[in-house]
PASEBA-1860 file (N, C-alpha, C; in nm, 3 decimals):
! residues 86
1> MNKQEFLT> 0.083/-0.118/0.000/0.000/0.000/0.000/0.088/0.124/0.000 ~ 0.035/0.233/-0.051/0.112/0.357/-0.059/0.103/0.432/0.074 ~ 0.170/0.546/0.079/0.178/0.623/0.204/0.040/0.668/0.252 ~ -0.041/0.719/0.163/-0.174/0.769/0.203/-0.261/0.656/0.256 ~ -0.259/0.542/0.189/-0.335/0.426/0.237/-0.285/0.382/0.374 ~ -0.153/0.383/0.390/-0.094/0.346/0.519/-0.142/0.438/0.630 ~ -0.137/0.570/0.604/-0.179/0.666/0.705/-0.324/0.643/0.747 ~ -0.408/0.613/0.651/-0.549/0.588/0.680/-0.566/0.461/0.762
9> HAGVQAQA> -0.503/0.352/0.720/-0.518/0.223/0.789/-0.456/0.224/0.928 ~ -0.343/0.291/0.944/-0.271/0.290/1.073/-0.324/0.397/1.168 ~ -0.399/0.493/1.117/-0.448/0.600/1.202/-0.337/0.689/1.254 ~ -0.242/0.720/1.167/-0.123/0.797/1.204/-0.120/0.925/1.122 ~ -0.072/1.032/1.183/-0.054/1.158/1.113/0.074/1.153/1.029 ~ 0.077/1.228/0.921/0.192/1.228/0.830/0.320/1.273/0.901 ~ 0.308/1.371/0.990/0.426/1.419/1.062/0.485/1.310/1.151 ~ 0.398/1.234/1.216/0.445/1.124/1.301/0.514/1.018/1.215
17> LDLWLEQR> 0.453/0.985/1.101/0.514/0.886/1.012/0.651/0.932/0.965 ~ 0.663/1.057/0.929/0.793/1.109/0.884/0.899/1.093/0.993 ~ 0.862/1.121/1.117/0.955/1.105/1.229/0.991/0.957/1.247 ~ 0.892/0.871/1.240/0.917/0.728/1.260/1.005/0.671/1.150 ~ 0.989/0.722/1.029/1.076/0.680/0.919/1.218/0.730/0.943 ~ 1.230/0.853/0.990/1.362/0.909/1.020/1.431/0.831/1.132 ~ 1.354/0.791/1.231/1.407/0.713/1.344/1.435/0.567/1.303 ~ 1.385/0.529/1.185/1.397/0.393/1.134/1.318/0.292/1.218
25> WLIPDQTS> 1.211/0.342/1.278/1.119/0.254/1.349/1.034/0.177/1.249 ~ 1.014/0.237/1.133/0.946/0.172/1.021/1.040/0.181/0.902 ~ 1.052/0.069/0.830/1.137/0.066/0.712/1.058/-0.001/0.599 ~ 0.974/0.077/0.530/0.895/0.019/0.421/0.984/-0.016/0.302 ~ 0.931/-0.102/0.217/1.001/-0.135/0.092/1.003/-0.011/0.003 ~ 1.111/0.004/-0.072/1.123/0.114/-0.167/1.102/0.058/-0.308 ~ 1.012/0.120/-0.380/0.987/0.081/-0.519/1.007/0.202/-0.608 ~ 0.999/0.181/-0.736/1.012/0.294/-0.829/0.898/0.394/-0.811
33> AGMKFSDM> 0.786/0.349/-0.758/0.671/0.436/-0.734/0.676/0.503/-0.598 ~ 0.775/0.469/-0.516/0.786/0.527/-0.382/0.784/0.419/-0.276 ~ 0.744/0.459/-0.155/0.740/0.365/-0.044/0.621/0.271/-0.056 ~ 0.645/0.145/-0.020/0.539/0.046/-0.021/0.531/-0.013/0.120 ~ 0.416/0.005/0.185/0.395/-0.040/0.322/0.322/-0.174/0.323 ~ 0.351/-0.254/0.425/0.289/-0.386/0.438/0.198/-0.388/0.561 ~ 0.127/-0.498/0.576/0.045/-0.517/0.695/0.132/-0.519/0.821 ~ 0.255/-0.571/0.809/0.348/-0.572/0.921/0.382/-0.428/0.962
41> DIARACLI> 0.398/-0.340/0.865/0.425/-0.200/0.894/0.308/-0.137/0.970 ~ 0.186/-0.172/0.931/0.068/-0.120/1.000/0.067/-0.168/1.145 ~ 0.093/-0.297/1.166/0.095/-0.351/1.302/0.201/-0.282/1.387 ~ 0.317/-0.260/1.329/0.426/-0.193/1.402/0.390/-0.048/1.433 ~ 0.327/0.020/1.337/0.285/0.158/1.360/0.179/0.166/1.470 ~ 0.088/0.071/1.471/-0.014/0.069/1.577/0.050/0.045/1.714 ~ 0.151/-0.042/1.718/0.224/-0.064/1.844/0.290/0.065/1.889 ~ 0.360/0.132/1.799/0.427/0.257/1.833/0.325/0.360/1.881
49> RDLKTDFG> 0.218/0.375/1.806/0.114/0.472/1.842/0.057/0.443/1.980 ~ 0.027/0.316/2.007/-0.030/0.278/2.137/0.070/0.299/2.251 ~ 0.195/0.264/2.227/0.297/0.284/2.331/0.310/0.433/2.366 ~ 0.306/0.517/2.264/0.321/0.661/2.287/0.196/0.723/2.350 ~ 0.080/0.692/2.296/-0.042/0.760/2.342/-0.103/0.695/2.466 ~ -0.111/0.563/2.469/-0.177/0.495/2.581/-0.086/0.476/2.701 ~ 0.044/0.456/2.676/0.136/0.426/2.785/0.236/0.536/2.813 ~ 0.239/0.639/2.729/0.328/0.752/2.751/0.476/0.720/2.739
57> VNDEGIDV> 0.510/0.620/2.658/0.650/0.582/2.640/0.720/0.689/2.556 ~ 0.839/0.731/2.600/0.914/0.833/2.525/0.993/0.767/2.411 ~ 1.058/0.850/2.329/1.126/0.799/2.211/1.236/0.699/2.244 ~ 1.311/0.724/2.351/1.417/0.631/2.390/1.357/0.496/2.430 ~ 1.243/0.500/2.497/1.174/0.376/2.534/1.123/0.301/2.413 ~ 1.071/0.376/2.315/1.025/0.313/2.190/1.141/0.241/2.123 ~ 1.259/0.306/2.118/1.378/0.243/2.059/1.406/0.109/2.126 ~ 1.405/0.107/2.258/1.437/-0.016/2.333/1.331/-0.122/2.308
65> ILHLVDQL> 1.205/-0.084/2.316/1.097/-0.180/2.298/1.100/-0.241/2.159 ~ 1.117/-0.157/2.057/1.120/-0.210/1.920/1.241/-0.301/1.899 ~ 1.354/-0.266/1.958/1.473/-0.352/1.948/1.444/-0.489/2.011 ~ 1.380/-0.489/2.128/1.347/-0.616/2.194/1.245/-0.697/2.114 ~ 1.146/-0.630/2.057/1.047/-0.699/1.974/1.116/-0.761/1.852 ~ 1.207/-0.687/1.789/1.279/-0.739/1.674/1.364/-0.860/1.713 ~ 1.428/-0.853/1.829/1.508/-0.967/1.876/1.419/-1.088/1.900 ~ 1.304/-1.066/1.961/1.210/-1.174/1.988/1.165/-1.242/1.859
73> HGLRRALE> 1.132/-1.163/1.758/1.089/-1.220/1.630/1.205/-1.294/1.562 ~ 1.327/-1.240/1.573/1.443/-1.308/1.517/1.468/-1.442/1.585 ~ 1.454/-1.446/1.715/1.471/-1.572/1.788/1.362/-1.672/1.752 ~ 1.242/-1.623/1.734/1.132/-1.711/1.695/1.160/-1.774/1.559 ~ 1.208/-1.693/1.463/1.242/-1.747/1.330/1.356/-1.849/1.341 ~ 1.456/-1.820/1.424/1.568/-1.913/1.440/1.521/-2.044/1.501 ~ 1.432/-2.038/1.598/1.380/-2.161/1.659/1.295/-2.241/1.560 ~ 1.216/-2.173/1.479/1.137/-2.241/1.378/1.228/-2.312/1.278
81> QLHKNL> 1.334/-2.246/1.238/1.430/-2.306/1.143/1.499/-2.426/1.206 ~ 1.539/-2.411/1.330/1.602/-2.521/1.402/1.508/-2.639/1.413 ~ 1.382/-2.612/1.443/1.284/-2.718/1.454/1.264/-2.791/1.321 ~ 1.264/-2.715/1.210/1.249/-2.776/1.077/1.367/-2.865/1.041 ~ 1.485/-2.831/1.092/1.606/-2.906/1.059/1.623/-3.031/1.142 ~ 1.540/-3.050/1.242/1.551/-3.171/1.327/1.491/-3.292/1.264
END
């Protein structure tokens, strides 16, 4: 989906998205037509939005939380691969 569709689905303001892209909290695919967002990007944006608005997490906290979430998903993929190889 394009940027406008993403903003609508994620319920995020354009200024917030620009900051999150700059912080590299979201890294959409780049195509010749521009940025292409996925459902995973929407889920991540909703997590960021909820952490900031509902829980009052600051930017440094968001960095830590997203890093831990990424590590968790990486470990999950590694365990799935290990399980397949058994």
